[in-house]
Steps between C-alpha positions, in 0.01 A plus 500: 500500500286731704673526837729332752341316792692503831610169649337355811591727792563192717669285235845469349418774246403766753615840370544353153279458196283190527334487158416689184140613453430455131199618301367462149499815288127548562544427875238222487755241619723566801730246664792500743795305362775373730854618447725217383808471717717733700690637198175626348384636838832686533449645151142609575596652835814662355320676214124492549449773240598268216230253608208736562292529181717245323354217293558148627415157366342252736390142456184373667280191504190700414301817539264518796176689453382739772299347784264797509363731236732791427801319648834447332632196317820340626756245384510153658846403629692781326876469451728787396688428176665823385499877494422615145704785359345468152141584604346821626146377567368195681249264342129562551279241667358403159853442366586291806191283445600463132849387604354235730253383234783470245721313746222249570430461127871440430517234770187333361654505150805314635297228671497163323172409337 
């Protein structure tokens, strides 16, 4: 997790954290992930230091390629799953693509023939 993104200044989360800006280890993928529920928002706002530079797991429907050359990849419809205490480095973009490829292969292997 790279940094905390402030909530909408005119919304219900004004003066609170709105989302977590997450990045792959190589910083080729960056995505803002919504905070899940008020309990998590209270935790993030109460101790932001434990979230900055932490490793989190997200789930997404895919990886979006940059629209222009030199741009960053992003995750499509990301959902926060957990904060990882057992990891010290995020996955690289190549590892993320491998995870998606393996997930698709596993689903295809389960499909009836």
